[in-house]
C-alpha positions as CSV (number, residue, x, y, z in Angstrom):
1,M,6.2,18.6,7.1
2,T,3.3,16.7,5.5
3,T,4.0,13.2,4.2
4,P,2.7,12.6,0.7
5,A,0.0,10.1,0.2
6,L,0.9,6.5,-0.6
7,I,0.3,5.2,-4.1
8,A,-1.2,1.8,-4.9
9,A,1.1,-0.4,-7.0
10,T,1.4,-3.8,-8.4
11,A,3.9,-6.3,-6.8
12,S,6.4,-5.7,-9.6
13,Q,6.2,-1.9,-9.3
14,F,6.5,-2.1,-5.5
15,R,9.6,-4.3,-5.8
16,R,11.3,-1.9,-8.3
17,R,10.5,1.3,-6.3
18,P,8.8,0.7,-3.0
19,A,9.1,4.2,-1.3
20,G,5.8,6.0,-1.3
21,R,3.8,2.9,-2.4
22,F,1.8,0.0,-1.2
23,V,0.6,-3.3,-2.5
24,A,-2.7,-4.7,-1.4
25,H,-3.4,-8.4,-0.8
26,A,-6.6,-10.2,0.2
27,T,-6.1,-9.7,4.0
28,S,-3.1,-7.4,4.1
29,V,-1.4,-4.3,2.8
30,H,2.4,-4.1,2.6
31,F,3.7,-0.5,2.3
32,C,6.8,1.7,2.4
33,V,6.4,5.3,3.5
34,E,10.1,5.9,2.9
35,P,13.2,3.7,2.6
36,T,13.6,3.7,6.4
37,L,9.9,3.0,7.3
38,W,8.0,0.0,6.1
39,G,4.9,-1.7,7.4
40,L,1.9,-4.0,7.2
41,V,-1.8,-3.7,7.9
42,L,-3.5,-7.0,8.6
43,W,-7.2,-7.8,8.9
44,G,-9.7,-10.7,8.8
45,R,-8.6,-14.3,9.1
46,P,-5.5,-14.8,7.0
47,T,-5.1,-18.3,5.5
48,E,-2.0,-20.1,4.6
49,Q,-2.4,-19.0,1.0
50,D,-2.8,-15.4,2.2
51,A,0.5,-15.8,4.1
52,L,2.3,-17.2,1.1
53,T,1.1,-14.3,-1.1
54,L,2.2,-11.7,1.5
55,G,5.6,-13.5,1.8
56,R,6.3,-12.8,-1.8
57,S,6.4,-9.0,-1.1
58,L,7.8,-9.2,2.4
59,V,11.1,-10.5,0.9
60,F,11.5,-7.1,-0.8
61,E,12.5,-5.7,2.6
62,L,15.5,-8.1,2.7
63,D,17.0,-6.8,-0.5
64,K,20.6,-5.7,0.2
65,R,19.8,-2.3,-1.5
66,T,17.2,-1.6,1.2
67,P,18.7,0.3,4.1
68,P,18.1,-0.7,7.7
69,H,14.6,0.4,8.6
70,R,11.9,0.6,11.2
71,S,8.8,-1.6,10.8
72,L,5.1,-1.3,11.8
73,V,2.6,-4.2,11.9
74,D,-0.9,-3.0,12.5
75,A,-2.8,-6.2,13.4
76,S,-5.6,-4.3,15.2
77,R,-8.2,-5.6,12.7
78,L,-7.2,-9.3,12.8
79,E,-10.0,-11.6,13.7
80,G,-8.0,-14.8,13.7
81,G,-5.8,-17.0,11.5
82,D,-5.1,-20.6,10.7
83,E,-2.3,-22.7,11.9
84,G,-0.7,-22.8,8.5
85,A,-0.4,-19.1,8.3
86,F,1.3,-19.0,11.7
87,S,3.7,-21.8,10.7
88,L,4.7,-19.8,7.7
89,L,5.3,-16.7,9.9
90,Q,7.5,-18.8,12.2
91,R,9.4,-20.2,9.3
92,Y,10.0,-16.8,7.7
93,L,11.3,-15.3,11.0
94,T,13.5,-18.3,11.6
95,E,15.0,-18.9,8.2
96,S,15.4,-15.2,7.4
97,A,16.7,-14.3,10.9
98,A,20.1,-13.1,9.7
99,E,18.7,-10.9,6.9
100,L,15.9,-9.6,9.2
101,S,18.4,-8.6,11.9
102,R,20.3,-6.5,9.4
103,A,17.2,-5.0,7.7
104,V,14.8,-4.3,10.6
105,T,16.0,-2.1,13.5
106,R,12.8,-2.4,15.5
107,L,9.2,-3.3,15.1
108,A,6.0,-1.8,16.6
109,L,3.1,-4.2,16.8
110,I,-0.4,-2.8,17.1
111,R,-2.6,-5.4,18.7
112,P,-6.4,-6.0,18.6
113,D,-8.6,-5.6,21.7
114,G,-9.3,-8.3,24.3
115,M,-8.3,-12.0,23.9
116,R,-7.4,-11.5,20.2
117,G,-4.9,-8.9,21.3
118,A,-3.4,-11.3,23.8
119,L,-3.0,-14.0,21.2
120,V,-1.4,-11.6,18.7
121,A,1.0,-10.1,21.2
122,G,1.8,-13.7,22.4
123,A,2.9,-14.7,18.9
124,Y,6.2,-13.0,19.4
125,Q,6.7,-14.8,22.7
126,V,6.4,-18.1,20.8
127,V,8.4,-17.1,17.8
128,K,11.8,-15.6,18.6
129,S,12.2,-12.3,16.9
130,P,15.5,-11.2,15.4
131,Y,14.8,-7.5,16.2
132,P,13.3,-5.6,19.1
133,V,9.5,-5.7,19.2
134,Q,7.2,-3.4,21.3
135,V,3.4,-4.0,21.5
136,F,1.0,-1.1,21.5
137,D,-2.8,-0.6,21.7
138,D,-3.1,2.1,19.0
139,L,-1.4,3.2,15.8
140,L,-0.2,6.6,17.0
141,A,1.6,5.2,20.0
142,G,3.4,2.7,17.9
143,L,4.4,5.3,15.4
144,A,5.6,7.6,18.2
145,W,7.9,4.8,19.4
146,L,9.3,4.5,15.9
147,D,9.8,8.3,15.7
148,A,7.4,8.4,12.8
149,R,4.3,10.3,14.1
150,E,4.2,12.2,10.8
151,A,3.3,9.0,8.9
152,H,0.0,8.5,10.9
153,E,-2.3,10.3,8.5
154,V,-1.0,8.7,5.3
155,I,-1.1,5.2,6.8
156,A,-4.6,5.8,8.1
157,D,-5.7,7.2,4.7
158,M,-4.2,4.2,2.8
159,T,-6.0,1.8,5.2
160,R,-9.3,3.5,4.7
161,S,-9.0,3.5,0.9
162,V,-8.3,-0.2,0.8
163,L,-10.8,-1.4,3.5
164,G,-13.5,1.3,3.0
165,A,-14.3,0.7,-0.7
166,P,-16.9,-1.8,-1.8
167,H,-15.6,-4.8,-3.7
168,E,-17.0,-3.4,-7.0
169,V,-15.2,-0.1,-6.5
170,T,-11.9,-1.8,-5.7
171,A,-12.3,-4.1,-8.8
172,L,-13.2,-1.0,-11.0
173,R,-10.0,0.8,-9.9
174,A,-7.9,-2.2,-10.8
175,F,-9.6,-2.4,-14.2
176,L,-9.3,1.3,-14.9
177,D,-5.6,1.2,-14.1
178,A,-5.1,-1.1,-17.0
179,H,-7.8,0.4,-19.3
180,L,-7.7,4.1,-18.9
181,D,-10.0,4.9,-21.9
182,A,-12.6,2.3,-21.0
183,A,-16.3,3.4,-21.0
184,L,-18.8,2.6,-18.3
185,A,-20.2,-0.2,-20.4
186,D,-16.7,-1.7,-20.8
187,A,-16.1,-1.6,-17.1
188,A,-19.5,-3.1,-16.2
189,R,-18.9,-5.9,-18.7
190,A,-15.5,-6.7,-17.2
191,L,-16.9,-6.7,-13.7
192,A,-19.8,-8.9,-14.8
193,I,-22.5,-6.5,-13.5
194,S,-25.0,-4.2,-15.2
195,E,-24.2,-0.6,-15.8
196,R,-27.0,0.5,-13.5
197,S,-25.7,-1.8,-10.7
198,L,-22.2,-0.4,-11.1
199,Q,-23.4,3.2,-11.0
200,R,-25.4,2.4,-7.9
201,R,-22.4,0.9,-6.2
202,L,-20.3,4.0,-7.1
203,A,-23.0,6.3,-5.8
204,E,-23.2,4.4,-2.5
205,A,-19.4,4.8,-2.1
206,G,-19.8,8.6,-2.8
207,V,-17.9,8.5,-6.1
208,T,-18.6,8.6,-9.9
209,F,-17.2,6.7,-12.8
210,Q,-15.7,9.9,-14.2
211,A,-13.9,10.7,-11.0
212,E,-12.6,7.2,-10.7
213,Q,-11.3,7.4,-14.3
214,A,-9.6,10.7,-13.5
215,D,-8.0,9.2,-10.4
216,A,-6.8,6.2,-12.5
217,R,-5.1,8.5,-15.0
218,V,-3.3,10.2,-12.1
219,R,-2.3,6.9,-10.5
220,V,-0.8,5.7,-13.8
221,A,0.9,9.0,-14.4
222,Q,2.5,8.9,-10.9
223,R,4.0,5.5,-11.7
224,L,5.3,6.8,-15.0
225,L,6.7,9.9,-13.4
226,A,8.4,7.9,-10.7
227,D,9.8,5.1,-12.8
228,S,10.9,6.8,-16.0
229,D,12.4,10.0,-17.3
230,A,9.7,10.4,-19.9
231,A,8.8,14.0,-20.8
232,L,5.6,15.4,-19.2
233,T,4.0,15.7,-22.6
234,T,4.7,12.0,-23.3
235,V,3.2,11.0,-19.9
236,A,0.2,13.2,-20.6
237,L,-0.6,11.5,-23.8
238,E,0.1,8.0,-22.3
239,V,-2.6,8.5,-19.7
240,G,-5.1,9.9,-22.2
241,C,-4.9,13.6,-21.7
242,A,-5.4,15.6,-24.9
243,S,-2.8,18.3,-23.9
244,L,-0.1,19.0,-21.3
245,Q,-2.3,21.9,-20.0
246,H,-5.2,19.4,-19.4
247,F,-2.8,17.0,-17.7
248,N,-1.3,19.6,-15.5
249,A,-4.7,20.8,-14.3
250,L,-6.0,17.3,-13.7
251,F,-2.8,16.2,-11.8
252,R,-2.7,19.4,-9.6
253,R,-6.4,19.1,-8.9
254,R,-6.0,15.5,-7.6
255,T,-2.6,15.8,-5.8
256,G,-2.1,19.4,-5.0
257,L,1.2,19.5,-6.9
258,S,2.3,19.9,-10.5
259,P,3.6,16.8,-12.2
260,S,7.1,18.1,-12.2
261,A,7.0,19.0,-8.5
262,W,5.5,15.6,-7.7
263,R,8.2,13.8,-9.7
264,A,11.0,15.7,-7.9
265,R,9.5,14.9,-4.5
266,A,9.0,11.2,-5.4
267,R,12.6,10.9,-6.6
268,R,13.9,12.4,-3.3
269,R,11.7,10.1,-1.2
270,G,12.8,7.0,-3.3
271,A,16.5,7.7,-3.1
272,A,18.3,4.7,-1.6
273,P,21.8,3.3,-1.8
274,P,22.4,1.4,-5.1
């Protein structure tokens, strides 16, 4: 059975309904494939501020409404980190030990190569973990240990979408999510670059402004479908589609499902104890 793609969300949207969503930070992505499978992807050199920001979403996993779950930490792209970030990790694991032992049943850690990998793996030797931890060299092996092989493709796709896009494309997507009817000139002005430069960056990434705008309409529609009982016609108008027929065609073209079928599946995936 194919696992549906993960949807980008704001921190507040992720807190309200995490299943099937991810929230991206400067050096990390926090995601929830389903209520019983959460994870992190880390990269670069996280600072203490990066760790503080990530911590604000990590606590969502400790909510009493969240069922016990498996966890994945893909640290294979980490290049280092400062002492402040490590101290915050240690503090989080220590102060939240009781909640974490209830919430997390086991954690698969994907380490980098070489000396960086030894340092990452060694972190859990220094910091006492409140749950079983197993270290792996690749994502698929870690997911197999978690009995979650089927999640490999959607996690890999999510990671590529966050790390593979140029800064201007990532910024454009965030802008369009909040301004669905914006013109190219509006977006270029908001991003403080010329229209020609924006078009060039989009072309280099293999996308167009029109395609990004259509994808933004679908992303916002997905949030509305998952978070509300609004009629499909209402959702269509809300995201700027002139008719329900146009909305259905756009949504199916981008997701492979009709809006109603997608909503039903999202509700099933997000079901969790109250």
